[in-house]
KEZALO-53208 format. One record per residue (C-alpha): residue number from 1; residue in three letters; x, y, z. Coordinates in steps of 0.001 Angstrom, whole numbers, plus 524288, in hexadecimal, padded with zeros to 5 digits. Example, Ala and Ser with C-alpha at 12.3 -4.5 7.8 and 13.67 -1.06 7.14 Angstrom:
residues 2
[pt 1, 'ala', [8300C, 7EE6C, 81E78]]
[pt 2, 'ser', [83566, 7FBDC, 81BE4]]
This chain:
residues 189
[pt 1, 'unk', [2657B, 471DF, E98A8]]
[pt 2, 'unk', [25FA8, 46BD6, E8C89]]
[pt 3, 'unk', [26B2C, 46288, E8AC2]]
[pt 4, 'unk', [26920, 45D68, E988D]]
[pt 5, 'unk', [25ABD, 45AEE, E95D6]]
[pt 6, 'unk', [25D86, 45410, E88F5]]
[pt 7, 'unk', [26836, 44BEE, E8F43]]
[pt 8, 'unk', [25E74, 44795, E99A4]]
[pt 9, 'unk', [25412, 443BE, E8FCA]]
[pt 10, 'unk', [25B70, 437CF, E8A6F]]
[pt 11, 'unk', [25E00, 4334C, E9865]]
[pt 12, 'unk', [24F81, 43453, E9B86]]
[pt 13, 'unk', [24C23, 42D81, E8EC1]]
[pt 14, 'unk', [255C2, 4227E, E91A3]]
[pt 15, 'unk', [2506A, 420F9, E9F73]]
[pt 16, 'unk', [2427A, 42061, E9A4D]]
[pt 17, 'unk', [2467D, 4167A, E8FF9]]
[pt 18, 'unk', [24CF9, 40DEA, E9A40]]
[pt 19, 'unk', [240E7, 40E99, EA2DF]]
[pt 20, 'unk', [23817, 40B16, E9772]]
[pt 21, 'unk', [240E7, 3FFF9, E92F6]]
[pt 22, 'unk', [2405F, 3FA78, EA0BE]]
[pt 23, 'unk', [2317D, 3FA73, EA028]]
[pt 24, 'unk', [231BA, 3F4DC, E9265]]
[pt 25, 'unk', [23A9F, 3E9DF, E96D5]]
[pt 26, 'unk', [230CC, 3E52A, EA0E9]]
[pt 27, 'unk', [224F0, 3E609, E9817]]
[pt 28, 'unk', [2268D, 3D7A7, E949B]]
[pt 29, 'unk', [2257F, 3D3C5, EA2DA]]
[pt 30, 'unk', [2173B, 3D7B5, EA27C]]
[pt 31, 'unk', [20CEC, 3CE1B, E9DAD]]
[pt 32, 'unk', [20F82, 3CDAE, E8F2B]]
[pt 33, 'unk', [20363, 3CD49, E8682]]
[pt 34, 'unk', [20B46, 3C824, E7B00]]
[pt 35, 'unk', [20C88, 3BAE7, E81E5]]
[pt 36, 'unk', [1FDDE, 3B90C, E807A]]
[pt 37, 'unk', [1FEDA, 3B6B0, E71DE]]
[pt 38, 'unk', [204E2, 3A91F, E737A]]
[pt 39, 'unk', [1FD1E, 3A2DF, E7E83]]
[pt 40, 'unk', [1F617, 3ADF8, E8504]]
[pt 41, 'unk', [1F642, 3B196, E933C]]
[pt 42, 'unk', [1EA0C, 3A9FB, E964E]]
[pt 43, 'unk', [1E8A3, 39F52, EA068]]
[pt 44, 'unk', [1ECE5, 3944C, E974E]]
[pt 45, 'unk', [1F971, 39AC5, E92BC]]
[pt 46, 'unk', [1FDB3, 39E61, EA06E]]
[pt 47, 'unk', [1FA64, 390F2, EA5FD]]
[pt 48, 'unk', [200FF, 38A1A, E9A91]]
[pt 49, 'unk', [20D6C, 39196, E9D22]]
[pt 50, 'unk', [20CCD, 38F02, EABC4]]
[pt 51, 'unk', [20A52, 3808F, EA950]]
[pt 52, 'unk', [215AA, 37FB8, E9FBA]]
[pt 53, 'unk', [21E88, 38622, EA9B8]]
[pt 54, 'unk', [21A06, 37C37, EB3DE]]
[pt 55, 'unk', [21E7C, 370E1, EAB2F]]
[pt 56, 'unk', [22CBB, 3746C, EAD5E]]
[pt 57, 'unk', [22C4C, 37593, EBC21]]
[pt 58, 'unk', [231D4, 36B76, EC581]]
[pt 59, 'unk', [2247C, 36AE1, ECC1F]]
[pt 60, 'unk', [21E36, 365CD, EBFA7]]
[pt 61, 'unk', [22917, 35C00, EBCFB]]
[pt 62, 'unk', [2290E, 356AB, ECAE2]]
[pt 63, 'unk', [21A2C, 355EB, ECB96]]
[pt 64, 'unk', [2195A, 34F1A, EBE59]]
[pt 65, 'unk', [223CB, 34565, EC2A4]]
[pt 66, 'unk', [21C3F, 34296, ECF2B]]
[pt 67, 'unk', [20F62, 340B5, EC7BD]]
[pt 68, 'unk', [215C3, 33781, EBDDD]]
[pt 69, 'unk', [21C94, 32FEE, EC8C9]]
[pt 70, 'unk', [20FE0, 32E56, ED068]]
[pt 71, 'unk', [20892, 32AA5, EC3DE]]
[pt 72, 'unk', [2125D, 32016, EC049]]
[pt 73, 'unk', [213F7, 31B9B, ECE63]]
[pt 74, 'unk', [2055F, 319B3, ED074]]
[pt 75, 'unk', [203D2, 31225, EC3B8]]
[pt 76, 'unk', [21006, 309A3, EC544]]
[pt 77, 'unk', [20D6B, 305F2, ED366]]
[pt 78, 'unk', [1FF95, 30289, ECFDA]]
[pt 79, 'unk', [1F7FC, 30B20, ED935]]
[pt 80, 'unk', [1F02E, 3105D, ECDB1]]
[pt 81, 'unk', [1EFA1, 30BD7, EBF98]]
[pt 82, 'unk', [1EAFB, 317A4, EB7DA]]
[pt 83, 'unk', [1F758, 317B8, EAF42]]
[pt 84, 'unk', [1FEE0, 30AED, EAE95]]
[pt 85, 'unk', [20CF6, 308C6, EAA4A]]
[pt 86, 'unk', [20E36, 30EF2, E9CEB]]
[pt 87, 'unk', [20866, 31B06, EA3A7]]
[pt 88, 'unk', [200B3, 31F27, E97C0]]
[pt 89, 'unk', [1F86B, 328E3, E9F58]]
[pt 90, 'unk', [204BC, 32F40, EA503]]
[pt 91, 'unk', [20A96, 32FE8, E9763]]
[pt 92, 'unk', [1FE0A, 33624, E926B]]
[pt 93, 'unk', [1FE8D, 3401A, E9D90]]
[pt 94, 'unk', [20CA5, 3438D, E99E0]]
[pt 95, 'unk', [208C9, 34505, E8BA3]]
[pt 96, 'unk', [1FD77, 34DD8, E8F54]]
[pt 97, 'unk', [20656, 355E8, E9810]]
[pt 98, 'unk', [21067, 3573B, E8D21]]
[pt 99, 'unk', [205DE, 35AF6, E8359]]
[pt 100, 'unk', [201DC, 36672, E8BE4]]
[pt 101, 'unk', [20F31, 369D4, E9188]]
[pt 102, 'unk', [21634, 36BF5, E849A]]
[pt 103, 'unk', [20CEF, 3765B, E7F3C]]
[pt 104, 'unk', [20C15, 37D1C, E8C6F]]
[pt 105, 'unk', [21AE4, 37DA0, E8D5F]]
[pt 106, 'unk', [21B9C, 38301, E7F8D]]
[pt 107, 'unk', [21187, 38D5F, E8319]]
[pt 108, 'unk', [21986, 39161, E8EEE]]
[pt 109, 'unk', [2261B, 391B7, E86F6]]
[pt 110, 'unk', [21FE7, 39A47, E7C9A]]
[pt 111, 'unk', [21AC9, 3A3C3, E86D0]]
[pt 112, 'unk', [22831, 3A408, E8D31]]
[pt 113, 'unk', [22E87, 3A67B, E7FF8]]
[pt 114, 'unk', [22556, 3B215, E7DF7]]
[pt 115, 'unk', [228FE, 3B76F, E8B5B]]
[pt 116, 'unk', [23778, 3B579, E887E]]
[pt 117, 'unk', [235FE, 3BC8A, E7B85]]
[pt 118, 'unk', [22EEB, 3C7D1, E8214]]
[pt 119, 'unk', [239AA, 3C8ED, E8C4F]]
[pt 120, 'unk', [243FD, 3C81C, E81B4]]
[pt 121, 'unk', [23D29, 3D2D5, E79FE]]
[pt 122, 'unk', [23C41, 3DB28, E8648]]
[pt 123, 'unk', [24AAF, 3D92C, E8905]]
[pt 124, 'unk', [24E31, 3DC8B, E7AFB]]
[pt 125, 'unk', [245DB, 3E8D7, E7B87]]
[pt 126, 'unk', [24C03, 3EC84, E8884]]
[pt 127, 'unk', [259C4, 3EA73, E8323]]
[pt 128, 'unk', [2562E, 3F28D, E772F]]
[pt 129, 'unk', [2510E, 3FD87, E7FD6]]
[pt 130, 'unk', [25D99, 3FD27, E87C2]]
[pt 131, 'unk', [265A0, 3FDA0, E7B33]]
[pt 132, 'unk', [25DDD, 40962, E7659]]
[pt 133, 'unk', [25F91, 41056, E835E]]
[pt 134, 'unk', [26E10, 40D1F, E831A]]
[pt 135, 'unk', [26F5A, 41283, E754A]]
[pt 136, 'unk', [2681C, 41EDE, E795C]]
[pt 137, 'unk', [2710C, 42093, E850D]]
[pt 138, 'unk', [27D32, 41E58, E7CC6]]
[pt 139, 'unk', [2787F, 4284F, E72D1]]
[pt 140, 'unk', [27569, 43207, E7D9E]]
[pt 141, 'unk', [282B5, 42F89, E83BE]]
[pt 142, 'unk', [28968, 431CA, E76A0]]
[pt 143, 'unk', [28191, 43E4F, E74AA]]
[pt 144, 'unk', [2850F, 44326, E8241]]
[pt 145, 'unk', [29364, 43FA7, E802D]]
[pt 146, 'unk', [2939A, 44741, E7369]]
[pt 147, 'unk', [28CF6, 452AB, E7A3A]]
[pt 148, 'unk', [29701, 4523A, E8547]]
[pt 149, 'unk', [2A22C, 4520C, E7B75]]
[pt 150, 'unk', [29C25, 45DB9, E7491]]
[pt 151, 'unk', [29AD6, 464F2, E8185]]
[pt 152, 'unk', [2A8E2, 461B4, E8511]]
[pt 153, 'unk', [2AD86, 466C0, E77E2]]
[pt 154, 'unk', [2A5D6, 47357, E79CA]]
[pt 155, 'unk', [2AB42, 47478, E878A]]
[pt 156, 'unk', [2B929, 472E3, E825E]]
[pt 157, 'unk', [2B699, 47D3C, E7805]]
[pt 158, 'unk', [2B0FA, 48679, E823A]]
[pt 159, 'unk', [2BC98, 483FF, E8B1F]]
[pt 160, 'unk', [2C602, 4872A, E8017]]
[pt 161, 'unk', [2BE31, 49350, E7CA9]]
[pt 162, 'unk', [2BE0A, 4976D, E8AEE]]
[pt 163, 'unk', [2CCBD, 4956B, E8BC0]]
[pt 164, 'unk', [2CEEE, 49D59, E7F4F]]
[pt 165, 'unk', [2C5FE, 4A833, E8404]]
[pt 166, 'unk', [2CC7A, 4A858, E9162]]
[pt 167, 'unk', [2D9D3, 4A9A5, E8B06]]
[pt 168, 'unk', [2D4A3, 4B469, E822E]]
[pt 169, 'unk', [2CE7B, 4BB81, E8DCC]]
[pt 170, 'unk', [2DB42, 4BA67, E9524]]
[pt 171, 'unk', [2E2B0, 4BFF5, E897E]]
[pt 172, 'unk', [2D8E4, 4CB08, E87BE]]
[pt 173, 'unk', [2D906, 4CDF2, E9640]]
[pt 174, 'unk', [2E7CD, 4CEBF, E95F7]]
[pt 175, 'unk', [2E762, 4D7F3, E8A28]]
[pt 176, 'unk', [2DD0D, 4E09E, E905E]]
[pt 177, 'unk', [2E4D9, 4E0C7, E9CDB]]
[pt 178, 'unk', [2F126, 4E499, E9569]]
[pt 179, 'unk', [2EA2B, 4EF94, E8E4E]]
[pt 180, 'unk', [2E34F, 4F4FE, E9A45]]
[pt 181, 'unk', [2EEC6, 4F497, EA36E]]
[pt 182, 'unk', [2FA9A, 4FA00, E9C2A]]
[pt 183, 'unk', [3080C, 4F637, EA0EF]]
[pt 184, 'unk', [3032D, 4E9A8, EA72A]]
[pt 185, 'unk', [30989, 4DE24, EA0C4]]
[pt 186, 'unk', [3012B, 4D21E, E9F20]]
[pt 187, 'unk', [3072B, 4C846, EA83C]]
[pt 188, 'unk', [2FAC0, 4C0DE, EAAC9]]
[pt 189, 'unk', [2F83A, 4BC72, E9CF6]]
């Protein structure tokens, strides 16, 4: 009875470890406070990241192309003259946009790198937990195999002993039978 209980304990332990490793794996999907150290989770950091993500969208590229086309079209045709041919004001607007876009994109990349590292760490920890569980199961399997071999050996020994005792009992029974019933020859033995 005790061997059955002890053989169930590693299974329960392995099941609990798997359940806990599953929860541990998803802990990095929750809001991570360690991201706050770089830019914080305040309004500016979140908006900066959202704005940097917007720079790479087709909506931004198409809308910027339309604005530049209208700007140049209005000034070339001559409907308005707020920025004539060398388009210095447009060039200044592009420079201003680049001056803000580059740091915002770098902020977003750094935050993404932190998230990627956290996910990588979570995956590594999960793989390590799986490896530990696998090693525990292999060790338990080896222990159970050794125990089964030991039981089989004992069973073989008991079978041999039973065979020897059965033969001995048969011999003794035949002798007793010969001594108790005189004149009866032992034809059964």
